[in-house]
MMTF fields as JSON, N, C-alpha, C and O atoms, coordinates in Angstrom:
{
  "mmtfVersion": "1.0.0",
  "mmtfProducer": "UNKNOWN",
  "numBonds": 343,
  "numAtoms": 344,
  "numGroups": 86,
  "numChains": 1,
  "numModels": 1,
  "chainsPerModel": [1],
  "groupsPerChain": [86],
  "chainIdList": ["A"],
  "bondAtomList": [4, 2, 8, 6, 12, 10, 16, 14, 20, 18, 24, 22, 28, 26, 32, 30, 36, 34, 40, 38, 44, 42, 48, 46, 52, 50, 56, 54, 60, 58, 64, 62, 68, 66, 72, 70, 76, 74, 80, 78, 84, 82, 88, 86, 92, 90, 96, 94, 100, 98, 104, 102, 108, 106, 112, 110, 116, 114, 120, 118, 124, 122, 128, 126, 132, 130, 136, 134, 140, 138, 144, 142, 148, 146, 152, 150, 156, 154, 160, 158, 164, 162, 168, 166, 172, 170, 176, 174, 180, 178, 184, 182, 188, 186, 192, 190, 196, 194, 200, 198, 204, 202, 208, 206, 212, 210, 216, 214, 220, 218, 224, 222, 228, 226, 232, 230, 236, 234, 240, 238, 244, 242, 248, 246, 252, 250, 256, 254, 260, 258, 264, 262, 268, 266, 272, 270, 276, 274, 280, 278, 284, 282, 288, 286, 292, 290, 296, 294, 300, 298, 304, 302, 308, 306, 312, 310, 316, 314, 320, 318, 324, 322, 328, 326, 332, 330, 336, 334, 340, 338],
  "bondOrderList": [1, 1, 1, 1, 1, 1, 1, 1, 1, 1, 1, 1, 1, 1, 1, 1, 1, 1, 1, 1, 1, 1, 1, 1, 1, 1, 1, 1, 1, 1, 1, 1, 1, 1, 1, 1, 1, 1, 1, 1, 1, 1, 1, 1, 1, 1, 1, 1, 1, 1, 1, 1, 1, 1, 1, 1, 1, 1, 1, 1, 1, 1, 1, 1, 1, 1, 1, 1, 1, 1, 1, 1, 1, 1, 1, 1, 1, 1, 1, 1, 1, 1, 1, 1, 1],
  "groupList": [{"groupName": "MET", "atomNameList": ["N", "CA", "C", "O"], "elementList": ["N", "C", "C", "O"], "formalChargeList": [0, 0, 0, 0], "bondAtomList": [1, 0, 2, 1, 3, 2], "bondOrderList": [1, 1, 2], "singleLetterCode": "M", "chemCompType": "L-PEPTIDE LINKING"}, {"groupName": "ASP", "atomNameList": ["N", "CA", "C", "O"], "elementList": ["N", "C", "C", "O"], "formalChargeList": [0, 0, 0, 0], "bondAtomList": [1, 0, 2, 1, 3, 2], "bondOrderList": [1, 1, 2], "singleLetterCode": "D", "chemCompType": "L-PEPTIDE LINKING"}, {"groupName": "ARG", "atomNameList": ["N", "CA", "C", "O"], "elementList": ["N", "C", "C", "O"], "formalChargeList": [0, 0, 0, 0], "bondAtomList": [1, 0, 2, 1, 3, 2], "bondOrderList": [1, 1, 2], "singleLetterCode": "R", "chemCompType": "L-PEPTIDE LINKING"}, {"groupName": "VAL", "atomNameList": ["N", "CA", "C", "O"], "elementList": ["N", "C", "C", "O"], "formalChargeList": [0, 0, 0, 0], "bondAtomList": [1, 0, 2, 1, 3, 2], "bondOrderList": [1, 1, 2], "singleLetterCode": "V", "chemCompType": "L-PEPTIDE LINKING"}, {"groupName": "ALA", "atomNameList": ["N", "CA", "C", "O"], "elementList": ["N", "C", "C", "O"], "formalChargeList": [0, 0, 0, 0], "bondAtomList": [1, 0, 2, 1, 3, 2], "bondOrderList": [1, 1, 2], "singleLetterCode": "A", "chemCompType": "L-PEPTIDE LINKING"}, {"groupName": "TRP", "atomNameList": ["N", "CA", "C", "O"], "elementList": ["N", "C", "C", "O"], "formalChargeList": [0, 0, 0, 0], "bondAtomList": [1, 0, 2, 1, 3, 2], "bondOrderList": [1, 1, 2], "singleLetterCode": "W", "chemCompType": "L-PEPTIDE LINKING"}, {"groupName": "GLU", "atomNameList": ["N", "CA", "C", "O"], "elementList": ["N", "C", "C", "O"], "formalChargeList": [0, 0, 0, 0], "bondAtomList": [1, 0, 2, 1, 3, 2], "bondOrderList": [1, 1, 2], "singleLetterCode": "E", "chemCompType": "L-PEPTIDE LINKING"}, {"groupName": "TYR", "atomNameList": ["N", "CA", "C", "O"], "elementList": ["N", "C", "C", "O"], "formalChargeList": [0, 0, 0, 0], "bondAtomList": [1, 0, 2, 1, 3, 2], "bondOrderList": [1, 1, 2], "singleLetterCode": "Y", "chemCompType": "L-PEPTIDE LINKING"}, {"groupName": "LEU", "atomNameList": ["N", "CA", "C", "O"], "elementList": ["N", "C", "C", "O"], "formalChargeList": [0, 0, 0, 0], "bondAtomList": [1, 0, 2, 1, 3, 2], "bondOrderList": [1, 1, 2], "singleLetterCode": "L", "chemCompType": "L-PEPTIDE LINKING"}, {"groupName": "GLN", "atomNameList": ["N", "CA", "C", "O"], "elementList": ["N", "C", "C", "O"], "formalChargeList": [0, 0, 0, 0], "bondAtomList": [1, 0, 2, 1, 3, 2], "bondOrderList": [1, 1, 2], "singleLetterCode": "Q", "chemCompType": "L-PEPTIDE LINKING"}, {"groupName": "GLY", "atomNameList": ["N", "CA", "C", "O"], "elementList": ["N", "C", "C", "O"], "formalChargeList": [0, 0, 0, 0], "bondAtomList": [1, 0, 2, 1, 3, 2], "bondOrderList": [1, 1, 2], "singleLetterCode": "G", "chemCompType": "PEPTIDE LINKING"}, {"groupName": "ASN", "atomNameList": ["N", "CA", "C", "O"], "elementList": ["N", "C", "C", "O"], "formalChargeList": [0, 0, 0, 0], "bondAtomList": [1, 0, 2, 1, 3, 2], "bondOrderList": [1, 1, 2], "singleLetterCode": "N", "chemCompType": "L-PEPTIDE LINKING"}, {"groupName": "PHE", "atomNameList": ["N", "CA", "C", "O"], "elementList": ["N", "C", "C", "O"], "formalChargeList": [0, 0, 0, 0], "bondAtomList": [1, 0, 2, 1, 3, 2], "bondOrderList": [1, 1, 2], "singleLetterCode": "F", "chemCompType": "L-PEPTIDE LINKING"}, {"groupName": "HIS", "atomNameList": ["N", "CA", "C", "O"], "elementList": ["N", "C", "C", "O"], "formalChargeList": [0, 0, 0, 0], "bondAtomList": [1, 0, 2, 1, 3, 2], "bondOrderList": [1, 1, 2], "singleLetterCode": "H", "chemCompType": "L-PEPTIDE LINKING"}, {"groupName": "THR", "atomNameList": ["N", "CA", "C", "O"], "elementList": ["N", "C", "C", "O"], "formalChargeList": [0, 0, 0, 0], "bondAtomList": [1, 0, 2, 1, 3, 2], "bondOrderList": [1, 1, 2], "singleLetterCode": "T", "chemCompType": "L-PEPTIDE LINKING"}, {"groupName": "PRO", "atomNameList": ["N", "CA", "C", "O"], "elementList": ["N", "C", "C", "O"], "formalChargeList": [0, 0, 0, 0], "bondAtomList": [1, 0, 2, 1, 3, 2], "bondOrderList": [1, 1, 2], "singleLetterCode": "P", "chemCompType": "L-PEPTIDE LINKING"}, {"groupName": "SER", "atomNameList": ["N", "CA", "C", "O"], "elementList": ["N", "C", "C", "O"], "formalChargeList": [0, 0, 0, 0], "bondAtomList": [1, 0, 2, 1, 3, 2], "bondOrderList": [1, 1, 2], "singleLetterCode": "S", "chemCompType": "L-PEPTIDE LINKING"}, {"groupName": "LYS", "atomNameList": ["N", "CA", "C", "O"], "elementList": ["N", "C", "C", "O"], "formalChargeList": [0, 0, 0, 0], "bondAtomList": [1, 0, 2, 1, 3, 2], "bondOrderList": [1, 1, 2], "singleLetterCode": "K", "chemCompType": "L-PEPTIDE LINKING"}],
  "groupTypeList": [0, 1, 2, 0, 3, 4, 5, 6, 7, 4, 8, 8, 3, 2, 2, 7, 9, 10, 9, 10, 2, 11, 12, 13, 3, 14, 12, 3, 5, 7, 10, 15, 1, 10, 16, 2, 17, 1, 3, 14, 4, 7, 10, 1, 14, 4, 3, 4, 13, 8, 11, 2, 3, 10, 2, 6, 10, 5, 6, 8, 3, 14, 4, 4, 6, 1, 3, 11, 11, 3, 9, 10, 16, 14, 6, 3, 13, 2, 7, 13, 8, 17, 2, 15, 8, 11],
  "groupIdList": [1, 2, 3, 4, 5, 6, 7, 8, 9, 10, 11, 12, 13, 14, 15, 16, 17, 18, 19, 20, 21, 22, 23, 24, 25, 26, 27, 28, 29, 30, 31, 32, 33, 34, 35, 36, 37, 38, 39, 40, 41, 42, 43, 44, 45, 46, 47, 48, 49, 50, 51, 52, 53, 54, 55, 56, 57, 58, 59, 60, 61, 62, 63, 64, 65, 66, 67, 68, 69, 70, 71, 72, 73, 74, 75, 76, 77, 78, 79, 80, 81, 82, 83, 84, 85, 86],
  "secStructList": [7, 7, 7, 7, 7, 7, 3, 3, 3, 3, 3, 3, 3, 3, 3, 3, 3, 3, 3, 6, 6, 3, 3, 3, 3, 3, 3, 3, 3, 3, 7, 6, 6, 1, 7, 3, 3, 3, 7, 4, 4, 4, 7, 1, 1, 2, 2, 2, 2, 2, 2, 2, 2, 2, 2, 6, 6, 7, 3, 3, 3, 3, 3, 3, 3, 3, 3, 3, 7, 1, 1, 1, 3, 3, 3, 3, 3, 3, 3, 3, 3, 3, 3, 3, 7, 7],
  "xCoordList": [-49.428, -48.076, -47.273, -47.578, -46.253, -45.447, -44.509, -43.887, -44.428, -43.544, -42.198, -42.119, -41.159, -39.83, -39.505, -39.802, -38.916, -38.519, -37.166, -36.206, -37.125, -35.911, -35.299, -36.015, -34.006, -33.311, -32.37, -31.882, -32.096, -30.989, -30.103, -30.578, -28.821, -27.832, -27.005, -26.839, -26.516, -25.703, -24.672, -24.748, -23.738, -22.628, -22.338, -22.16, -22.291, -21.849, -20.474, -20.313, -19.493, -18.131, -17.767, -17.843, -17.363, -16.868, -15.414, -14.949, -14.639, -13.184, -12.68, -12.981, -11.904, -11.306, -9.779, -9.193, -9.149, -7.71, -7.237, -7.716, -6.228, -5.721, -4.243, -3.637, -3.663, -2.228, -2.127, -2.344, -1.809, -1.81, -3.139, -4.128, -3.207, -4.457, -5.239, -6.371, -4.699, -5.34, -6.045, -5.443, -7.314, -7.999, -9.06, -9.455, -9.487, -10.465, -11.379, -10.922, -12.686, -13.691, -14.471, -14.916, -14.66, -15.47, -16.439, -16.211, -17.568, -18.595, -18.839, -19.101, -18.753, -19.022, -20.131, -20.095, -21.119, -22.222, -21.972, -21.72, -22.051, -21.911, -23.351, -23.82, -23.993, -25.375, -25.468, -24.5, -26.736, -26.974, -26.746, -26.606, -26.706, -26.488, -24.99, -24.621, -24.116, -22.701, -22.138, -20.945, -23.087, -22.609, -21.797, -21.898, -20.988, -20.206, -20.377, -20.167, -20.781, -21.11, -20.528, -20.733, -19.835, -19.374, -20.571, -21.124, -20.985, -22.118, -21.751, -22.596, -20.493, -19.997, -20.824, -21.082, -21.253, -21.936, -23.357, -23.938, -23.833, -25.159, -25.164, -26.236, -24.014, -23.929, -22.555, -21.725, -22.25, -20.911, -20.801, -19.736, -21.872, -21.778, -22.407, -23.258, -21.957, -22.493, -23.99, -24.763, -24.434, -25.824, -26.684, -27.764, -26.167, -26.92, -27.125, -28.214, -26.09, -26.198, -27.121, -27.899, -27.041, -27.837, -29.333, -30.198, -29.622, -30.983, -31.527, -32.7, -30.678, -31.109, -31.498, -32.557, -30.635, -30.978, -32.032, -32.739, -32.134, -33.257, -34.604, -35.558, -34.686, -35.964, -36.246, -37.383, -35.224, -35.438, -35.684, -35.722, -35.85, -36.144, -34.971, -35.174, -33.75, -32.594, -32.503, -32.85, -32.056, -31.907, -30.453, -29.886, -29.846, -28.482, -28.424, -29.147, -27.539, -27.371, -26.197, -26.276, -25.079, -23.824, -22.903, -23.01, -22.01, -20.98, -19.649, -19.543, -18.6, -17.249, -16.341, -16.599, -15.217, -14.278, -12.814, -12.448, -12.02, -10.604, -9.855, -10.217, -8.809, -8.019, -6.569, -6.084, -5.832, -4.42, -3.714, -3.944, -2.863, -2.212, -0.696, 0.067, -0.281, 1.162, 1.643, 2.562, 1.058, 1.364, 0.184, -0.738, 0.202, -0.955, -2.072, -1.863, -3.267, -4.405, -5.369, -5.712, -5.79, -6.795, -7.85, -7.515, -9.076, -10.198, -11.116, -11.407, -11.582, -12.567, -13.705, -13.503, -14.922, -16.103, -16.973, -17.224, -17.435, -18.346, -19.663, -19.758, -20.701, -22.05, -22.757, -22.954, -23.131, -23.819, -25.344, -25.855, -26.056, -27.469, -28.241, -27.7, -29.53, -30.4, -31.762, -32.115, -32.498, -33.941, -34.611, -33.972, -35.95, -36.628, -36.8, -37.023, -36.694, -36.967, -38.454, -39.181, -38.91, -40.408, -40.764, -41.928],
  "yCoordList": [80.504, 80.755, 79.423, 78.533, 79.31, 78.095, 78.118, 79.132, 76.943, 76.752, 76.246, 75.352, 76.818, 76.42, 75.126, 75.02, 74.176, 72.905, 73.09, 73.607, 72.656, 72.662, 71.301, 70.314, 71.195, 69.888, 69.658, 70.6, 68.38, 68.037, 67.109, 66.404, 67.143, 66.433, 65.452, 65.638, 64.435, 63.422, 62.91, 63.195, 62.17, 61.694, 60.226, 59.901, 59.341, 57.944, 57.83, 58.181, 57.325, 57.176, 55.714, 55.043, 55.222, 53.863, 53.962, 54.632, 53.261, 53.322, 51.852, 50.936, 51.696, 50.414, 50.562, 51.434, 49.775, 49.793, 48.378, 47.435, 48.245, 46.956, 46.939, 47.927, 45.777, 45.586, 44.142, 43.218, 43.922, 42.558, 41.871, 42.394, 40.732, 39.97, 40.382, 39.929, 41.213, 41.639, 43.033, 43.99, 43.073, 44.365, 44.47, 43.476, 45.66, 46.02, 47.055, 48.106, 46.832, 47.822, 48.294, 47.472, 49.566, 50.127, 51.111, 51.681, 51.326, 52.285, 53.135, 52.594, 54.461, 55.376, 56.369, 56.947, 56.553, 57.454, 58.737, 58.681, 59.885, 61.186, 61.812, 62.262, 61.809, 62.284, 63.818, 64.555, 64.238, 65.7, 66.432, 67.655, 65.708, 66.271, 66.31, 66.716, 65.887, 65.956, 64.626, 64.485, 63.651, 62.34, 61.608, 61.884, 60.663, 59.793, 58.375, 58.123, 57.413, 56.082, 55.063, 55.201, 54.083, 52.965, 52.098, 51.47, 52.049, 51.227, 50.038, 49.496, 49.626, 48.546, 47.275, 46.57, 46.955, 45.784, 45.675, 44.598, 46.838, 46.831, 46.382, 46.281, 46.105, 45.69, 45.722, 46.486, 44.894, 44.819, 45.524, 45.475, 46.182, 46.934, 48.346, 48.548, 49.301, 50.644, 50.586, 51.369, 49.697, 49.609, 49.226, 49.775, 48.262, 47.867, 49.01, 49.173, 49.832, 50.962, 52.054, 52.667, 52.29, 53.306, 52.904, 53.745, 51.611, 51.125, 51.237, 51.555, 50.977, 51.02, 52.507, 52.758, 53.436, 54.803, 55.392, 56.327, 54.847, 55.284, 54.96, 55.725, 53.859, 53.489, 54.464, 54.575, 55.151, 56.153, 57.572, 58.551, 57.642, 58.948, 59.678, 60.76, 59.181, 59.747, 59.599, 58.534, 60.603, 60.573, 60.92, 61.852, 60.126, 60.417, 61.621, 61.736, 62.551, 63.835, 63.783, 64.235, 63.218, 63.151, 62.1, 61.761, 61.624, 60.649, 61.112, 61.67, 60.863, 61.223, 60.137, 59.428, 59.975, 58.875, 59.495, 60.303, 59.051, 59.391, 58.055, 57.156, 57.929, 56.718, 57.083, 58.021, 56.343, 56.594, 55.245, 54.406, 55.06, 53.781, 53.816, 52.988, 54.796, 54.925, 53.728, 53.026, 53.495, 52.329, 51.38, 51.562, 50.373, 49.49, 50.218, 50.856, 50.13, 50.752, 51.286, 50.587, 52.51, 53.123, 53.78, 54.579, 53.479, 54.096, 54.674, 54.036, 55.901, 56.535, 56.958, 57.715, 56.48, 56.876, 57.707, 57.293, 58.884, 59.666, 59.793, 60.152, 59.484, 59.544, 60.639, 60.505, 61.715, 62.87, 62.678, 62.474, 62.739, 62.496, 63.615, 64.409, 63.672, 64.728, 64.111, 63.108, 64.754, 64.42, 65.66, 66.497, 65.798, 66.944, 66.889, 65.825, 68.05, 68.132, 68.158, 68.848, 67.375, 67.313, 68.424, 68.566],
  "zCoordList": [-34.251, -34.169, -34.127, -33.332, -34.994, -35.009, -33.819, -33.502, -33.157, -32.056, -32.536, -33.379, -31.999, -32.381, -31.619, -30.429, -32.277, -31.653, -30.935, -31.506, -29.687, -28.92, -28.933, -28.769, -29.12, -29.226, -28.117, -27.492, -27.853, -26.955, -27.809, -28.7, -27.503, -28.308, -27.432, -26.227, -28.093, -27.491, -28.506, -29.701, -27.999, -28.827, -28.476, -27.302, -29.476, -29.291, -29.987, -31.156, -29.216, -29.805, -29.792, -28.762, -30.972, -31.116, -31.325, -32.247, -30.43, -30.541, -30.773, -30.007, -31.868, -32.195, -32.04, -32.683, -31.246, -31.095, -31.306, -30.676, -32.261, -32.606, -32.821, -33.234, -32.529, -32.748, -33.242, -32.457, -34.507, -35.051, -34.967, -35.48, -34.348, -34.228, -32.993, -32.828, -32.124, -30.939, -31.165, -31.651, -30.791, -30.953, -29.848, -29.239, -29.624, -28.582, -29.056, -29.504, -28.99, -29.399, -28.22, -27.419, -28.072, -27.005, -27.568, -28.635, -26.832, -27.181, -25.923, -24.849, -26.061, -24.948, -25.353, -26.44, -24.451, -24.68, -23.854, -22.65, -24.541, -23.88, -23.935, -24.981, -22.784, -22.694, -22.729, -22.54, -22.992, -23.094, -21.754, -21.746, -20.632, -19.304, -18.966, -17.865, -19.913, -19.694, -19.12, -18.851, -18.948, -18.408, -19.467, -20.662, -18.989, -19.866, -19.319, -18.132, -20.246, -19.822, -20.811, -22.017, -20.346, -21.17, -21.477, -20.574, -22.727, -23.153, -24.006, -24.719, -23.941, -24.784, -24.592, -25.568, -23.349, -23.071, -23.822, -23.951, -24.28, -24.948, -26.372, -26.969, -26.957, -28.348, -28.885, -28.392, -29.918, -30.437, -31.797, -32.413, -32.288, -33.525, -33.331, -32.465, -34.163, -34.072, -34.445, -33.893, -35.354, -35.747, -34.542, -34.322, -33.769, -32.549, -31.627, -31.076, -31.431, -30.499, -31.1, -30.369, -32.388, -33.011, -32.975, -32.731, -33.22, -33.114, -31.684, -31.487, -30.698, -29.313, -28.956, -28.381, -29.307, -28.938, -29.856, -29.482, -31.048, -31.962, -31.326, -31.468, -30.645, -29.975, -28.812, -28.355, -28.35, -27.321, -27.871, -27.127, -29.213, -29.801, -30.375, -30.926, -30.296, -30.854, -32.34, -32.851, -33.078, -34.495, -34.802, -34.233, -35.741, -36.154, -37.013, -38.003, -36.629, -37.357, -38.292, -39.435, -37.795, -38.605, -37.954, -36.776, -38.796, -38.327, -38.851, -39.944, -38.024, -38.457, -38.057, -37.084, -38.825, -38.557, -38.55, -39.403, -37.525, -37.559, -37.524, -36.765, -38.35, -38.424, -38.228, -38.86, -37.339, -37.14, -37.135, -36.265, -38.112, -38.294, -37.988, -38.486, -37.154, -36.878, -36.055, -36.476, -34.933, -34.077, -34.047, -33.252, -34.9, -34.999, -35.683, -36.715, -35.12, -35.762, -34.701, -33.747, -34.88, -34.041, -34.899, -35.773, -34.687, -35.38, -34.344, -33.332, -34.594, -33.723, -34.605, -35.555, -34.31, -35.008, -34.056, -32.924, -34.516, -33.651, -34.337, -35.511, -33.56, -34.057, -33.247, -32.04, -33.932, -33.31, -33.419, -34.52, -32.321, -32.346, -31.709, -30.939, -32.04, -31.417, -31.257, -31.877, -30.403, -30.154, -29.638, -29.0, -29.916, -29.389, -27.917, -27.339, -27.295, -25.834, -25.645, -26.359, -24.646, -24.35, -23.423, -23.048]
}
């Protein structure tokens, strides 16, 4: 009998906020247990963060981007990830 795979999901959010030459980039990890953690210190690019969690068994499922340029510039990138439950 085939066993159904159970998954857990998480979200990595990259937020870029800029005004002129000043900008600020942050990364926040939303864990499968509902936790929220600022992980900005772990890397300055989305690729660095995705590689880090990839080594922990997480797989990128989808990515989405929102851009708002009304007052300066704001970009929000959402990276949805999954990994099998053990």
